[in-house]
C-alpha positions in Angstrom: 71.3 -54.7 97.1 70.0 -58.2 96.5 71.6 -61.0 94.4 69.2 -63.6 93.1 70.2 -67.1 91.9 67.7 -69.3 90.2 67.8 -73.1 90.0 65.6 -76.0 89.1 65.1 -75.5 85.4 65.5 -78.3 82.9 63.9 -80.4 80.2 60.5 -82.0 81.0 57.8 -83.7 78.9 54.4 -82.1 78.4 52.2 -82.7 81.4 55.2 -82.9 83.8 56.3 -80.8 86.7 59.2 -78.7 87.8 60.0 -76.7 90.8 62.1 -73.5 90.4 64.0 -72.0 93.3 65.3 -68.5 93.8 67.9 -67.9 96.5 68.3 -64.3 97.7 71.5 -63.0 99.2 69.8 -61.3 102.1 66.6 -61.3 104.0 63.5 -61.1 101.8 61.2 -60.5 104.8 60.7 -56.8 104.0 61.0 -57.0 100.2 57.8 -55.6 98.8 57.3 -58.3 96.2 59.2 -61.3 94.7 58.2 -62.6 91.3 58.9 -65.0 88.5 59.0 -63.7 84.9 59.7 -65.6 81.7 61.0 -64.8 78.3 60.7 -67.0 75.3 62.7 -66.5 72.1 61.4 -63.5 70.1 59.0 -62.5 72.8 58.9 -59.9 75.6 59.6 -60.8 79.2 56.3 -61.4 80.9 55.1 -61.8 84.5 54.3 -65.4 85.5 53.6 -65.0 89.2 54.4 -62.6 92.1 54.0 -62.8 95.8 54.0 -59.8 98.2 55.6 -59.5 101.6 52.1 -60.3 103.0 52.0 -63.4 100.8 49.4 -62.0 98.4 49.8 -63.8 95.1 49.2 -62.8 91.5 49.3 -65.0 88.5 49.3 -64.7 84.7 46.0 -66.0 83.3 48.0 -68.6 81.3 49.4 -70.3 84.4 46.5 -70.0 86.9 45.6 -73.3 88.4 48.9 -74.9 87.2 51.6 -72.8 88.9 52.1 -71.9 92.5 54.4 -69.3 93.9 55.6 -69.4 97.5 58.2 -67.8 99.7 60.1 -69.0 102.7 61.3 -65.9 104.5 63.4 -67.9 107.0 65.5 -69.3 104.2 65.4 -66.3 101.9 63.9 -68.4 99.2 61.1 -68.1 96.6 59.7 -71.0 94.8 57.6 -71.7 91.7 55.9 -75.0 91.5 54.9 -75.7 87.9 52.5 -78.5 87.1 50.8 -79.7 84.0 53.5 -78.0 81.9 52.9 -77.2 78.3 55.3 -76.6 75.4 54.3 -73.0 75.4 55.7 -72.7 79.0 59.2 -73.1 77.5 61.3 -70.0 78.3 64.0 -68.7 80.4 62.6 -68.0 83.8 63.9 -65.1 85.9 63.5 -64.4 89.6 62.7 -60.7 90.4 62.8 -58.7 93.6 60.9 -55.4 93.9 62.5 -53.5 96.7 60.8 -50.3 97.9 62.2 -47.7 100.1 63.0 -44.1 99.3 63.3 -45.3 95.8 62.1 -48.5 94.0 64.9 -50.9 93.0 64.3 -53.9 90.8 66.7 -56.9 90.9 67.0 -59.8 88.5 68.6 -63.2 88.6 70.5 -64.7 85.7 67.6 -66.9 84.6 67.1 -70.7 84.3 66.0 -72.5 81.2 62.7 -74.5 81.2 62.0 -76.6 78.1 58.8 -78.6 77.7 58.8 -81.2 75.0 55.5 -82.2 73.3 
């Protein structure tokens, strides 16, 4: 089992930056993939960025070139650096862990609000 706690959300002006952090309750070294998802009001939750245990990254087209996902296995942390923020980036951002063994288990954090003002 993995508990995930996000932090770093807040209110920022358009064009600004934020860094989200996700703290895991145990080692993430062998976790298949860690990711950031977001959900805006009235919309479905969508993948923003993901990073595998081998540090292969994947980004939504809407954030490519602006957001960077990274992981620090020694600290059990995953980060999302968000630059050039736009009002359409406003959402609740969730940390996600994809744990694969005999079965696949998905874990979520409680979310952190990001609001970008125009």
